[in-house]
C-alpha positions as CSV (number, residue, x, y, z in Angstrom):
1,M,16.6,-14.5,-22.5
2,L,17.4,-16.1,-26.0
3,D,20.8,-15.2,-27.7
4,L,20.7,-15.0,-31.5
5,T,24.5,-14.9,-31.6
6,Y,25.0,-17.6,-29.4
7,Y,22.3,-20.1,-31.5
8,K,23.8,-18.5,-34.7
9,R,27.7,-20.0,-33.5
10,L,26.2,-23.3,-33.3
11,I,25.6,-23.9,-36.9
12,T,27.8,-26.0,-38.3
13,S,30.7,-25.1,-40.7
14,E,28.3,-27.5,-43.6
15,Y,25.4,-24.6,-43.4
16,R,27.3,-21.6,-42.1
17,R,28.0,-20.0,-45.4
18,S,24.6,-21.0,-46.5
19,T,22.5,-17.7,-46.6
20,N,19.0,-19.4,-46.6
21,F,19.6,-21.9,-43.6
22,T,21.1,-18.6,-41.8
23,A,18.4,-16.8,-42.7
24,M,15.8,-19.6,-41.6
25,V,17.7,-20.0,-38.2
26,E,17.5,-16.1,-37.9
27,R,13.7,-16.3,-38.5
28,L,13.0,-18.9,-36.1
29,L,14.7,-17.7,-33.6
30,S,13.3,-14.3,-33.8
31,Y,9.7,-15.8,-33.1
32,G,11.3,-17.2,-29.8
33,L,13.0,-13.7,-29.0
34,D,9.4,-12.3,-29.3
35,L,7.6,-14.9,-27.3
36,D,10.4,-14.4,-24.5
37,S,9.8,-10.7,-24.7
38,S,5.9,-10.8,-24.0
39,A,6.2,-13.3,-21.6
40,T,8.2,-11.3,-19.5
41,D,6.3,-7.9,-20.3
42,L,3.5,-9.7,-19.3
43,I,4.9,-10.7,-15.8
44,T,6.0,-7.0,-15.1
45,A,2.8,-5.8,-16.0
46,F,1.0,-8.3,-13.5
47,E,3.5,-7.9,-10.6
48,V,2.0,-6.0,-8.0
49,D,4.6,-3.5,-7.5
50,Y,4.6,-2.4,-11.0
51,A,1.0,-3.3,-12.3
52,T,-1.4,-0.6,-12.8
53,T,-5.2,0.3,-13.5
54,A,-7.1,-3.0,-14.8
55,Q,-4.1,-5.2,-14.0
56,L,-4.0,-4.2,-10.5
57,D,-7.6,-4.8,-10.3
58,I,-7.2,-8.5,-11.6
59,L,-4.6,-9.0,-8.8
60,G,-7.0,-7.9,-6.4
61,A,-9.6,-10.3,-7.7
62,I,-7.5,-13.4,-7.6
63,V,-6.3,-12.5,-3.9
64,G,-10.0,-11.5,-3.0
65,V,-10.0,-7.6,-2.4
66,S,-11.4,-5.2,-4.4
67,R,-11.2,-1.3,-4.8
68,Q,-15.1,-0.5,-3.5
69,L,-14.8,-0.5,0.3
70,S,-17.5,-1.8,2.4
71,F,-17.6,1.5,4.7
72,E,-17.9,5.3,3.8
73,P,-14.8,6.8,4.2
74,S,-14.8,10.3,6.6
75,A,-14.5,13.4,4.8
76,A,-11.2,13.6,6.1
77,A,-10.0,10.5,4.5
78,T,-11.5,11.4,1.3
79,G,-10.3,14.9,0.8
80,D,-13.9,16.7,1.1
81,I,-12.5,19.6,3.5
82,V,-11.3,22.6,2.8
83,C,-8.6,23.3,5.3
84,P,-8.0,26.9,6.4
85,A,-4.4,28.2,6.0
86,P,-2.5,28.4,9.5
87,T,-2.8,32.2,9.8
88,E,-6.6,31.7,9.7
89,I,-6.6,29.1,11.9
90,A,-4.7,31.3,14.6
91,S,-7.3,33.9,14.2
92,G,-9.5,31.6,16.1
93,T,-12.4,31.4,13.4
94,E,-14.8,28.5,13.4
95,Y,-14.5,26.7,10.0
96,P,-17.2,24.2,9.1
97,I,-16.6,21.3,6.9
98,I,-17.2,22.2,3.3
99,N,-17.5,19.5,0.2
100,T,-15.8,20.1,-2.6
101,P,-17.4,21.5,-5.6
102,E,-18.4,19.1,-8.3
103,P,-16.4,18.9,-11.5
104,Q,-18.2,20.9,-13.6
105,N,-18.0,24.1,-11.2
106,M,-14.3,24.0,-10.9
107,A,-13.7,26.5,-13.6
108,S,-12.5,29.3,-11.5
109,V,-11.1,26.9,-8.8
110,S,-7.3,26.0,-9.3
111,F,-6.4,24.4,-6.2
112,I,-8.5,22.6,-3.1
113,S,-6.7,20.4,-0.8
114,G,-4.2,19.3,-3.5
115,F,-7.1,16.9,-5.0
116,P,-7.4,17.4,-9.0
117,P,-10.8,18.5,-10.1
118,G,-11.3,16.0,-12.2
119,E,-10.8,13.2,-9.6
120,M,-12.9,14.8,-6.8
121,N,-16.4,13.1,-7.7
122,D,-15.0,9.6,-9.0
123,S,-16.4,6.8,-6.2
124,N,-12.6,5.2,-6.6
125,S,-11.0,8.1,-6.2
126,M,-9.8,7.5,-2.9
127,M,-8.4,4.2,-4.2
128,D,-5.8,5.0,-6.2
129,D,-3.2,2.3,-7.5
130,D,-0.7,3.3,-4.9
131,L,-3.4,2.4,-1.9
132,F,-4.8,-0.4,-3.8
133,R,-1.5,-2.1,-4.1
134,L,-1.2,-1.7,-0.2
135,L,-4.6,-3.4,0.0
136,I,-3.4,-5.9,-2.2
137,K,-0.1,-6.7,-0.3
138,A,-1.8,-6.9,2.9
139,R,-4.6,-9.2,1.6
140,I,-1.3,-11.3,0.2
141,I,-0.1,-11.4,4.0
142,Q,-3.6,-12.7,5.2
143,N,-3.6,-15.2,3.1
144,A,-0.2,-16.5,3.7
145,W,0.4,-15.8,7.3
146,K,0.8,-18.7,9.4
147,G,-0.2,-16.9,12.8
148,T,2.8,-16.1,14.8
149,I,3.5,-12.5,15.7
150,T,6.8,-12.5,15.2
151,E,6.3,-13.4,11.3
152,L,3.6,-10.4,11.3
153,Y,6.2,-8.0,12.0
154,E,8.4,-8.9,9.2
155,L,5.5,-9.0,6.9
156,W,4.5,-5.6,8.0
157,E,7.8,-4.1,7.7
158,S,7.8,-5.7,4.2
159,V,4.5,-4.2,3.1
160,M,4.7,-0.9,5.2
161,G,8.4,-0.1,5.2
162,K,10.4,0.6,8.3
163,D,8.9,4.2,9.1
164,K,5.8,2.8,9.9
165,H,6.0,0.3,13.2
166,L,3.7,-1.9,14.5
167,S,3.5,-3.6,17.9
168,I,1.1,-6.2,19.4
169,E,0.4,-7.2,22.9
170,D,-1.0,-10.9,23.2
171,L,-3.1,-10.8,26.2
172,Q,-3.6,-14.8,26.0
173,D,-7.1,-14.6,26.0
174,M,-7.9,-14.7,22.2
175,S,-7.5,-10.8,21.9
176,F,-4.8,-8.4,20.9
177,N,-3.8,-4.5,22.1
178,I,-2.1,-2.8,19.1
179,V,0.3,0.3,18.8
180,L,0.9,1.7,15.5
181,Q,3.7,4.2,15.2
182,G,4.5,5.9,12.2
183,D,2.9,9.4,10.1
184,Y,-0.7,7.5,8.6
185,T,-2.6,9.1,6.1
186,A,-6.6,9.4,7.4
187,L,-7.5,6.9,5.2
188,E,-5.0,4.7,5.9
189,R,-5.9,4.7,9.6
190,E,-9.8,4.0,8.5
191,L,-8.7,1.2,6.5
192,I,-6.9,-0.1,9.3
193,I,-9.4,0.6,11.8
194,H,-12.2,-1.3,9.5
195,A,-9.9,-4.6,9.4
196,Y,-8.4,-4.1,6.0
197,I,-4.7,-4.4,6.7
198,I,-3.9,-6.2,9.9
199,P,-4.6,-10.0,9.8
200,K,-5.7,-11.5,12.7
201,P,-7.0,-15.1,13.4
202,E,-10.7,-15.9,13.3
203,G,-12.4,-14.9,16.7
204,V,-9.4,-13.4,17.9
205,R,-10.5,-9.6,18.8
206,I,-8.3,-6.3,19.0
207,N,-9.2,-4.6,22.4
208,V,-7.2,-1.4,21.9
209,L,-5.8,0.1,18.9
210,T,-3.9,2.9,19.5
211,F,-1.7,5.4,16.7
212,V,1.0,7.5,17.8
213,S,3.6,9.5,16.3
214,T,7.5,9.6,17.5
215,D,8.9,11.5,14.7
216,G,10.9,8.4,13.9
217,L,12.0,7.6,17.2
218,P,11.4,4.8,19.5
219,L,8.6,5.0,21.9
220,F,9.6,5.6,25.6
221,S,9.5,2.4,27.4
222,Y,11.5,1.6,30.6
223,D,14.3,-1.5,30.3
224,Y,13.9,-1.9,26.6
225,N,16.2,-1.1,23.7
226,T,14.9,-2.1,20.4
227,M,13.9,-0.6,17.2
228,R,10.1,0.3,18.2
229,Y,10.8,0.9,22.3
230,S,13.8,2.1,24.4
231,G,14.8,3.9,27.6
232,Y,15.8,7.3,28.2
233,N,17.1,7.6,24.3
234,S,13.5,8.0,22.9
235,H,10.4,9.7,22.5
236,W,7.2,10.7,24.2
237,A,4.3,10.1,22.0
238,V,4.1,13.6,20.3
239,E,0.3,12.4,19.2
240,G,-2.2,9.6,19.4
241,S,-5.5,8.3,19.2
242,E,-6.7,5.3,20.6
243,L,-9.9,2.8,19.9
244,I,-11.3,0.6,22.1
245,N,-13.4,-2.2,21.0
246,G,-13.5,-0.2,17.8
247,E,-14.6,3.1,19.5
248,K,-12.9,6.1,20.3
């Protein structure tokens, strides 16, 4: 960052009392300050952690990912389900899946599933900036990953955070088994299942992909003492879903 005071001190004594010369130096330096500030703002605007809307779209185009998905997300992932209250669930009544109303029919409805009415009918509403930012980071990992499992663990933590763990079993036959620990949203799970987030070398297949929740504790495993697996000071999976060769 340019320092106006610093450069004014460099003016020699011959011109230091000249108001015209000092004013010229200040004017020239102000142009440099404006350019420096604009360059800094431009970098911030296109920083993946701070960019929004159109800037994120440009970053996505650079790394090779867009908000348009190659699959149709389920109703659970997009929020097109009206969930009954816990007391209603306890009553044992059957509840069908109900599509959310169109925005023009929302005048009498104040709250449905936590989704703002104006966004319900938007084809890109399920790809908000936060989720799209995650996809951009995942694609950056896919582009930069050198193919080692150890490196993938580090990259995964940098994108997903320390509360969502990835464990890979390399079967040495060009295939993986993968366990994902943590609380993933329905849409995050579908993006993972459709190969939007987890990188893998060309020709390598994923045999089993399992989601488990352990309330933040390591998963139970004999003779292990790591961040992801541990012995008796650990937790059984609270819930889990498993996909084998892409099918539940």
